[in-house]
ROPA-978406 format. One record per residue (C-alpha): residue in one letter; x, y, z. Coordinates in steps of 0.1 Angstrom, whole numbers, plus 5000, padded with zeros to 4 digits. Layout:
N
aXYZ/...
END
This chain:
1013
x504150974919/x504651044956/x502750804978/x500050974997/x501451085031/x498750915050/x499750575036/x503350615048/x502450565085/x501250205082/x504450145061/x506550295089/x504750085115/x505149775093/x508849835090/x509149835128/x507249505130/x509349315105/x512949425113/x513349425150/x514949105163/x517648865153/x518848585175/x522148495158/x525248695167/x526148905136/x529748905127/x531049095097/x533048915071/x534449015038/x534648785007/x535648834971/x534548684939/x536348724906/x534348744874/x534848924841/x533049254835/x531249264802/x533349564788/x534749594754/x538149494767/x536649194786/x538949264814/x538849054846/x537649244876/x537449144912/x534249244931/x534649254968/x531549234990/x530549225026/x528448965042/x527248915078/x527448575094/x524048435102/x522248685080/x518948515070/x518848725038/x522348605028/x522848965016/x525949074997/x526849445000/x529049584973/x530549924968/x531550014932/x534550224924/x532350534921/x530850484955/x527550334945/x526250094972/x524649774959/x522649534982/x521749194967/x519748904981/x518748594962/x515248464968/x513748254940/x510148234949/x509348364914/x511448474885/x511148834894/x513349094912/x512249374935/x514449684929/x514750004948/x516950294937/x517350494969/x518750844970/x519850995003/x518051324997/x514551415009/x512551705019/x514851805047/x517451885020/x515052125003/x516152485003/x513952685026/x513152914997/x511952624975/x510252364996/x508752064979/x511752054955/x512851694963/x509351574957/x508851764925/x512251644912/x511051284919/x508251354894/x510651494868/x512951194870/x510151004852/x510351244822/x513451094806/x516851224795/x518351364763/x518051004749/x514950874766/x511651054761/x512651254730/x512351214693/x514551514684/x516751634712/x518551894691/x515252064684/x513752014718/x516652144740/x516552504728/x512752524736/x513352374771/x516152624778/x513652904769/x511052754793/x513652734821/x514753094816/x511053214816/x510353034849/x513253224865/x511653554854/x508153434863/x509053344899/x510653694904/x507453874895/x504553964918/x502254164895/x499353924885/x498954064850/x502754034843/x502753684857/x499753584835/x501553714804/x504753524813/x502753204820/x501053234786/x504553244770/x505552934790/x502452754779/x503052844742/x506652734742/x505752424761/x503452324733/x506252364708/x508752164730/x506151884735/x506051814698/x509551674701/x508951484733/x507551134738/x505251154768/x505450864793/x508250684774/x509750574807/x506550414818/x506150264783/x509550104783/x509149964818/x505749824808/x507349664777/x509849474798/x507049354822/x507849574852/x505049614878/x504549864906/x506450144888/x506450424913/x508450644937/x508150824970/x509751114987/x510051145025/x512151355048/x515351165044/x515150995010/x513650964976/x513150604964/x512250464929/x510750124927/x510249854901/x509349494903/x510949344872/x511148994855/x514548844863/x515348804826/x515049174821/x517749274845/x520049414819/x517349634803/x516449764838/x520049854844/x520350034811/x517150234818/x517850324854/x521550414849/x520350644820/x517950834842/x520250844872/x522951004849/x520851294835/x517751504842/x515651664815/x512651844830/x510351824800/x506551854801/x507252064832/x504152284835/x501651994830/x503451784856/x503452094879/x499652074877/x499751714888/x501651824919/x499152104925/x496451834925/x498551624949/x498651934971/x494951964969/x494551604980/x496651685010/x494451995018/x491451755017/x493151505040/x492551585077/x495051325089/x497751485067/x497051835081/x497051695116/x500351525112/x501851835097/x500752035128/x502251775151/x505651785133/x505552165134/x505052145172/x507751895178/x510352045154/x510452415156/x513952445142/x514552125122/x513252075087/x511051785099/x508752055112/x509652375094/x508852245060/x506751975044/x507551715017/x504851854993/x505952214999/x504052535003/x501552664977/x503752974973/x506752774964/x504752534942/x503452834922/x506952974918/x509052674907/x512652694895/x513852444869/x517352574875/x517152494913/x515752144905/x518652074881/x521052204907/x519651974934/x519751674910/x523451744903/x524251774940/x522451464953/x521751224925/x525351104924/x526450734928/x528150784961/x524850904975/x522750624960/x522050264967/x520549984945/x518649744967/x517649414949/x516049104962/x514648824940/x515648554916/x519148674908/x522648544904/x525048754926/x528048744902/x526148814870/x524049094887/x526949284900/x528749264867/x525749414849/x525249684875/x528949784872/x528749784834/x525950034833/x526250224866/x529950214870/x530450494844/x528650754866/x530951004882/x531051054920/x530851404935/x531051554969/x527651564985/x526651875006/x526751795043/x523551825062/x523851995096/x520851895118/x519252185137/x519252135174/x515952145191/x515452285225/x513652075251/x509852095251/x508852185286/x505052205283/x502352065260/x502252245226/x498552245218/x497052305184/x493652255168/x493052125133/x489552165118/x488151955090/x485151745079/x486451405092/x485751265127/x487351415158/x490451255173/x493451325195/x497051295185/x500051305209/x503651325198/x506851285218/x510451355205/x513151095206/x516751065193/x517450935158/x517550595142/x521050485150/x520750535188/x519950275213/x517150475228/x515350475194/x515550095196/x514050095230/x511350325217/x510350055193/x509949815222/x507850065241/x505650115210/x505049735210/x504349735248/x501549995240/x500249855207/x501049515192/x497549425179/x496849175207/x498349225241/x499549585243/x498449825270/x496450025245/x495149715228/x493749575261/x493049875283/x491550105257/x490449905227/x489349575242/x487749745272/x486149985247/x487150295266/x487750475233/x486350405198/x489850325185/x493350385196/x496950305185/x500450425185/x503250425159/x506850535156/x508350765129/x512050695132/x514350925112/x518050995111/x518251315133/x515151265155/x512351025160/x508751075169/x506450855190/x502750915181/x499650805200/x496250875187/x492650785195/x489050855184/x486550935211/x483350745218/x479950915218/x479851185245/x483551155253/x485651485252/x488951515235/x490751595268/x489351275283/x490851085254/x494151255259/x494151155295/x493450795287/x496450795263/x498750965288/x497550705314/x498950425293/x502350605291/x502250635329/x501850255332/x504950215310/x506850465331/x505950275363/x506549935348/x502949835352/x502949565326/x503649185330/x507149055329/x506348805302/x505349085277/x508849185266/x509948825258/x506648775240/x507149085220/x510648965210/x509348625199/x506448785179/x508749035162/x510948735152/x507848565138/x506948885119/x510448905105/x510348545094/x507048615076/x508448925060/x511248715044/x508648575021/x508348925005/x511049064982/x509549414989/x510349365026/x513749225020/x514849494996/x513049755018/x515249655048/x518249745027/x516750085018/x516250155055/x519850055064/x521250275036/x519050575044/x519850565081/x523550545073/x523950215092/x525949925080/x524049595074/x526049445102/x524849715126/x521249665115/x521449295122/x523149375155/x520149595163/x517849305158/x519949105184/x520049405207/x516349435205/x516149085219/x518249195249/x516149495260/x515249475296/x512349615316/x514849845334/x515949995301/x512250055291/x511650235324/x514750455320/x513850555284/x510150605292/x510850825322/x513451025303/x511451115272/x507751105283/x507951425302/x505651725305/x506551855270/x504851705240/x502751795209/x499051775214/x496751805184/x492951825188/x491251735155/x487751885155/x484951845130/x483952155112/x484652375081/x488252475077/x487952835065/x491752865063/x492152605036/x493752795006/x492952704970/x495552634944/x494352844915/x493952674881/x496252824854/x495352824817/x497052524801/x496952424765/x496952044761/x500251914748/x500651624723/x501651284737/x503051144705/x501950794711/x503150644679/x506750754681/x509750624701/x513150744709/x516250564696/x517050474732/x513750304736/x514150104704/x517650004714/x516649884749/x513549684738/x515449514710/x518049374734/x517648994735/x516448844767/x516148474778/x512648354773/x510748264805/x507848024804/x504748074826/x503947834853/x500147804859/x498647654890/x497447304887/x494847284914/x494646904913/x498446874917/x499247174939/x496447114964/x495746794982/x492246734994/x491146505022/x488246475046/x488046475084/x486146215102/x483246455104/x483146485066/x484546835065/x486846875034/x490347005039/x492447165012/x496147145019/x499347295006/x502547235024/x504847515036/x508447415029/x509947755036/x509547815073/x507647705105/x504547925102/x501047795095/x497747945083/x494447775090/x491047885078/x487447765082/x485347905054/x481547915054/x479348015024/x477048245042/x477348605054/x475748935063/x473448915033/x471848615051/x471948765085/x473349115093/x473948995129/x476848775117/x479149065113/x478249185148/x478848835162/x482248825146/x483249165161/x481749075195/x484048775198/x487148985204/x485649125236/x484748785251/x486548525272/x485748165281/x485047975313/x488847955318/x490148295305/x488948655305/x488948835272/x492249005280/x493848685293/x492848505261/x494548765239/x497648745261/x497748365258/x497648375221/x500348635220/x502548425243/x502048135218/x503048355188/x499648305173/x496648515164/x493048445155/x490248625137/x486648585126/x485148805099/x481948805079/x481548945044/x478348955023/x478348585015/x481248435034/x482548385069/x486248345074/x487548195107/x491348205108/x494248105130/x497948165122/x501348165138/x504147935149/x503447565140/x505147445171/x502247595191/x499547475166/x497847245191/x497547475221/x496547765199/x493847555181/x492547425214/x492247785228/x490547895196/x488147605194/x487147665231/x486348025223/x484247935193/x482347665212/x481947845246/x482248225244/x481148375276/x478448635271/x479248975285/x476349225287/x478549535293/x480849445264/x477749425242/x476449755253/x479849915248/x480149755214/x476749875203/x477550225215/x480850205195/x479050075164/x476650375165/x479550625169/x481550455141/x478450485119/x478250855127/x481950905119/x481650705086/x479250985074/x482151225078/x484651025057/x484551115020/x486150785008/x483450585026/x480750815012/x481950784976/x483350434972/x481050244996/x477850425003/x477250604969/x478650314948/x476450064966/x473450284963/x474050324925/x474549944920/x471649814941/x469350094951/x468450214986/x468449855000/x471849724994/x474749535010/x476149855026/x472749955042/x471949595052/x472449645089/x470449655121/x468749975131/x469650155163/x466550005179/x467449655168/x470949705180/x469749825214/x467449525217/x470249265211/x471049025239/x474548875244/x473248525237/x471848645203/x475348685191/x477148405210/x474648165197/x475648255161/x479348205170/x478647865185/x476747765155/x479447855129/x481247515129/x477947325129/x477347445094/x478847275064/x482247435058/x485747365045/x489147395059/x492247555043/x495647465057/x499047605047/x501847495070/x504847265075/x502946965088/x502346645068/x498746545064/x499246215082/x501546135111/x503545815115/x506745645104/x505845655067/x506346035069/x509846015083/x511546055049/x509546375041/x510346515075/x514046455070/x513946645037/x512346945055/x515046935081/x517946895057/x516947125029/x514747385045/x515747395081/x512247305093/x511647075122/x508146935116/x505946795143/x505246425144/x501546485146/x499846535112/x497246795103/x494446535099/x495046395133/x495246735150/x492046865133/x490146535140/x491046575176/x490546945182/x488147075156/x484747055172/x481746975149/x478446795154/x477846445141/x475846595112/x476646925097/x473847175089/x473547285052/x474247655048/x471147855039/x470747975003/x472748294996/x470748614994/x472248834967/x470849184963/x469349254929/x471449474907/x469949794893/x469649804855/x471350154853/x469550234820/x468950594827/x471550864826/x471851004862/x474251214882/x474151164919/x476051414941/x476851454978/x477851784994/x481251765012/x483552035023/x486651985001/x488952154976/x488751884949/x485851714933/x485951334929/x484051164902/x483150804894/x481650694860/x479750374865/x478350144838/x476749804843/x478149544819/x477149184810/x476948894834/x480448734840/x481748534811/x485148374813/x485448404775/x485648784778/x488448784804/x491448784780/x489949074760/x489049264791/x492649214804/x494149364773/x491649644772/x492349744808/x496149734803/x495949944771/x493250194782/x493450254820/x496050014834/x498750244847/x500950554841/x501550444805/x497850394797/x495650604775/x493650754803/x496750864823/x498451004793/x495451214781/x494051344814/x497251394834/x500251414810/x498551604781/x495751804798/x496951834834/x493451774847/x494251534875/x496751384898/x494951054897/x492850914868/x491950554859/x489450344842/x488849974845/x486349724832/x485949504863/x485049134859/x482649004885/x484148794913/x481148554913/x479348354887/x475948504877/x476848864887/x477449164864/x480749314853/x481049694857/x483049964840/x484350204866/x486250524858/x487650764883/x489051114882/x489951354911/x490351714901/x490152074913/x486552174913/x487152444887/x488452184863/x485351964867/x483852034834/x487051974814/x487851664834/x484451504829/x484451594792/x487951444789/x486951114805/x483751094785/x485551144752/x488050874760/x485250624770/x483350684737/x486250734713/x489050484719/x492250644707/x494250424683/x497850374693/x499450064679/x502650114698/x500750124731/x498849814722/x502049624716/x503449744749/x500249634766/x500449284751/x504149254760/x503449374795/x500749104800/x502948834785/x506048924806/x503948964838/x502148624835/x505348454824/x507048564856/x504248554881/x504148254905/x501148174926/x502648004957/x502147934994/x498748005007/x497848204976/x497447874958/x494447794981/x492848134977/x493348124940/x491347804940/x488647964961/x488348254936/x488248014907/x485447804923/x483348114928/x483548174890/x482747814881/x486447744871/x488547444877/x491747574862/x494047884863/x492348134840/x495648324834/x496448044809/x493648184786/x494848534790/x498448444782/x497548244751/x494848464736/x496048824741/x499148784720/x497048724689/x494649014694/x494549324673/x493249674678/x490149564660/x489449324688/x489749594714/x487649834693/x484849574689/x484849514726/x484849894734/x482049964710/x479849684723/x480549714761/x481750074768/x480850324741/x477550494745/x476450284774/x474150444800/x476150584828/x475450664864/x477950934875/x478750984912/x480251314924/x481451424958/x482451784963/x481652114979/x478252254969/x479652614965/x482352484942/x480552234919/x479452344885/x475952204882/x475452334847/x478252104837/x476851814857/x473551844839/x475151764806/x475551404817/x472051324830/x469451404856/x471151564885/x470051444920/x471551534954/x471751234977/x471451285015/x473751095038/x470650935053/x469650805019/x472950645011/x473850525046/x470350405055/x470450575089/
END
C-alpha cells in the first residue's frame, strides 16, 4: 500500500509550492458550538474548536476528550469528502532491530479486526495465535533447514486460519460505500490512511475507521509479507530510490533518517515479528497521537458529532517520546557512488534544521530562488541555457532535520564532476546575492497564486492539515508561517545560505552499469489461501445496511454549462466562467500533431529557448513570472495545445507577451544546436529507462509495428540538418490554422454596462473583482490570426496491428523483478459497450477489492502490483485494448503468468463482488461533479468520440440492471481465448524462457528495433 518512494518527492515539492504564503495576519480565536451527541442518553455536549482569523480554509480544529485532533474544512465543490487519518509514527520510530515495521503495520491495518474481515473469530483467533508464536521461533533460528520446516508449519496453519477470514473485506466495504483512492503511505514521521468518500456516507466511514483504529488483527500475514517483499524488489530496481537512500545515509549518520529506511532491510523483512507489530500499534495508534483531517461537502456540527460518537470511545495512552539523535557537522563532501541501469546523474544534499524553524522557512524560499519552473537560477542558467540535460532542486522538510537536494543529468560528453560544479555554482550565486531584487517578491506572489489554486482541491486542503499535525505545529502557526514567508528578505536569504551551504554535503554520483551488490529476496513456498468472496462479516453487513441519504447524480449539460461564441476572425471560443477565484486558463487547440509532422514537437520544445525582438528568452520567462502567469506549447500525436494561465488581473499583458512570442520568435542557432544535442542525449537515456522501454517503446511496437507513433521522429541526420527557421516557421503558422479557444476564468464574455449586475454578484458573493474588459474584446484585440484561416491537414493515424498471432516479445534489462503486459486488441470503439466495460473493469481489475488483486496478491502472493483493464479507445474509429499487468520476482514468473492467464480465460463468479462493483459505480457517479475547466475538457473528450452528451449517464442508468451473465457474455466474447501479445522486460539470466514459450512464439526485441534508433 505504501506509495513508491520515488513518487513522494514531487509530492513534497508540491506541498512546498502550495502552502507558503498568506497575506492576512493570523490571529487565533476560540469558539464553541453546542449540539447533541447521538448517544443513547442523547445528552447535550458542547464542542469547542479553534479557528484562525483570515483563514481561507475556514478550518475548525477540535480536540476530543481522548486527545483525538480533528481538522474540518467545508468545501462543497462536489458532494464528497477527502479524509486522511494521520498517525504520528513513521519509520524513524521503528526499532533498530525491526526496521520496516511501521510500513508493514500500515499494510496490516487493511486486514481488519476481530469484527471486520472474519466470518468466525472464535475459530480464527487460536490459529492466528499459533502463527504469531511460530514467527517468534522462526526469527530466532538461523539454520536454513530448521527455518524451512518452521515456515512450512506457518504456511499450513495460515491455510487453516484463512478459511475463517474474509480477504479484502476492508476494501470491499469501502468500495460498497463509493470510496475512491483507498490507500495509505508511510514516511519517516507519519503513516497516513486516505479515503475520498461520498458525503452521504460519512457515518459509515466513521464506523469503519474507528473500528480499525481501535484494534489490529494481523491476518493473512505471510501472503502480505510477500507483497512487501515485492515492494522491496521494486525499490531494488529503482535507481533513484537507491540514490536517495545513499544520500540520506550520508547526511544522517546518527539519526534514523539515514540509519534506516522506511521499507526496511531484507534481513528484517525475512524475520518479522507479529508480536512487535502489535506492540507498535498499541503504543502509537492511540487517539492522542492521531488526527482526522477532512475537507469537502460537510456540516461542521454534524460531522464532529459523528466523529465523537464513533472515535470518542477510544482510550488515550501515553506515547513513547522520541529523542532525536544529534548530528555532528559535515566538514567535507561525503561522496558515494550508486550503480544501476538508469541514466547517469548527480545528486547533492545539504542538511538544514527541522520544519518548525525559521531557517527551514527560508530554505523554502532559497529552493524557489533556484527552481520555480520559470525564473529560478537553475531554471534559467542551467536548463534554459542548456548547460545540463535537466536540473532541479527540492526540499525534504521533516521534524528533526530538513534536506535540500539538487540534482542534474549530464549532457553528452559532460562529466559528473562538471555537473556537480554547475550545481554548486548556482548555490554560490545565492550566497553572494547574485539574483535580481524583484525575484523574492515575485516568488511570494506566485506562491500565493499556487496556494489559491490548491484551495480548489480537497486533497491539498486536507493535506495541509496533515502536514500541520505531523510537524506538531498549530494551525495558527502554520498560517503565520505563510505570512512570515512573505516577509523574508534578501539579507535573510544570504545569512541562511552562507550558514548551511558550506564545504560539507552529501554527493552521490549515479553511474550506469550493473549493480552486482543487489541482493535478491528469496521466494518462499506459499500455498494459496482462500479469499472467501461470497461471505461477509457481521460488521460488514451491519455497516452497509445503515441507511444513507440518497444523492442524485449531476451530469454535464454541454449546451448549458458551456457558452460558445466566435471571434471576429471566425475562431470558435468555448467559455466557462470561474466564480471561485481570480485565476484564468486559456487554450488554443489545433487538430494536428506529430503524426502529421514530427517537427511539431521539436518546434514546441524549441520555443522555450527563444526570445522576441524585445526580450531575450530569459527575460521573457522573468516577465511572465513577474505577472504571475505561465505559458506552454505541446504537441501530441494529433493535437497541439497552446496554453496560458495565471492571474486574471494580468491577462492582457500576459496574452500580449505570449502572442508576440508565437508570432515573432527570434531564431537562435546555438539554442537549436544545444537542443538537438539534448534530444539525442535524452533518447540515449530513454533506452536505459525500463518504464519507457516497456510502457512506451514495446507497447507501441506491439500495437502498430516498427513504424509507430513512438518511433515517428527525425533521425540524427535530419535533426542535425534542421535550421532555426524550420521550427520557428511552424510556430508562427500555428494560429493561422483553423483552431478553437477554450477559456475558463472570471471575465464575462462581453464588456459593458449590461454586465454590471453580474460583476456585482462576483464581488459580493465570491470576492472576485472582475475586469471591465470582456474575453471576446480582449481576444479580438490581441489574438493574432490571418484574415482567412488555413484548414488543418487530414490526420495521419498509424495502422493498428491485427495481433492475431500468439507472440511473446521480451527485452533484456538488469533487474530483480520481471514485469509483464498481456495485450489483446478489441473491437473498434462503440459507446454502447461502455457501461458493460465499466462494470467489468470495476469487478475484475478495478482496485484492491477486485478479482485480479484478490487472486494474485492476496491469495497467491505473486505480486505487489497486479491489474487488468479493458481500455476504451479515446477516439472514434480506433480500437479498444485489453491490457493486464503484473510485476513479480523473476522466479515467480511462471506462476504469475499462469495466474493471470487463468483469470482472463475463466472469470470467477462472485455475486457479492458484483454487487459491490455496481454499488461503487453508482455511488461514485452520483457524487462526482465535473466542474471548472474540466467541463471544457470533458466536452473535448466527448467530441473525439462522436458524443454530444455526458456518457456517464448511460453508465449510471444501465449498470444497475446488469447481471453476472452480462459480464460473462462480454468476457467470453471480448476477453476469453483472444490472441495475445505478451510483453516482458527482465534480466536474461533470470527469465524462464521455457515458461514464456507456453504463451506463444518467443522473440527478443533489441532496443534499436523498438526505439527506431
